[in-house]
Structure formats: C-alpha cells, structure tokens
N, C-alpha and C positions, 0 to 999 in steps of 0.2 A: 192431622195433628193429634187426634186422640190415640191413634196407634203408636205414635212416637212417645207420648206420655206414658202409655201402658208399658212400653218397652223400658223406658228410663226408670219407672217406678216399680218394676216387677219385684225386686228384692225388698223394697220398702213395704209393698203390699203384703208380701209373704210374712215379713217380720211383724207387721201390724196384726195380721190374722193370728199368729202365734201368741202375741201379747194379749189379744182379746180372749183367746182360749184360756190362757193362764189366769186372767182376771176373772173370767166367768167361773173357773174352777175354785178359786179362792173365795169368791162371793158365795158360791153354792155351799162350800164347806162352812161358811159363817152364817148360813141361812139368810142371806141377803139376795133378793131377786130384783134386779133392775130390768124391768120388762122391755125397755126400749134400747138396751145396750147393743151397740153395733158399730160398724165402720161406715163412715160417710163416703161411700164410693163415688157419688156424684161430684162432691167437692174435689176428690182426688183426681178425677178425670178432667175437671176444669182447671185446677191449679197445680196439680202435681204434688200437693201436700196431703199426706194421709192423716186423717183425724179419726180418733175413736170417740164416738158420740155416746155419752153416758145417758142421754135421753131424759125422759120425764119419769118421775116416780112419785108415789104418794108420800106425804111427809113422814109417816110411820116407817116407811122403808128407808128413807134417808136417815132417820133417827137411828135405826139399827146399824146402818153403815157408819155413822158417827161413833157409836158405841164400839164397834169393831176397831176403828182407826184409833180411838183413844186407848183401848187396851194395848194395841201394838206399840204405842208411844211411851208406855210406862217403862221406867228403867228396870 
C-alpha cells in the first residue's frame, strides 16, 4: 500500500518540497527561523495528503513572522 501511495503522490511530494524550500528562503531573508519547519512525511504515507508542518517556535519568533506578514499586507 505504501508503495502505491508513494507512486501516486510523487509529484505532490516534489511540489511540497519546492514550496518548503521557497518558504524557508523567504523566512531566512526576513530573518525568521522556524526551527521545526518541515514536511510531515509520515502523514503523507498514511493518508496520501502532503502537509507542511510549521512546527513549534518561541513566541518572539512568531512575533517576527507576524511583523513580516503585516508589512506584506500594507497597500
């Protein structure tokens, strides 16, 4: 079963990895480090749904992320 899911989700996994790389690059440029950022591969193998896990981060890191997001939302 797992090999079938791997085959079916190969393109989705590739896309998720590219998106994760893009997100990490943007966060790095904004000096925001989410230490647990990654792809939840176990869930993907079990369900076929690829999830990017933002993980856990200290409040001051999330505060920096909020500042970055608010700046981007300004007209």
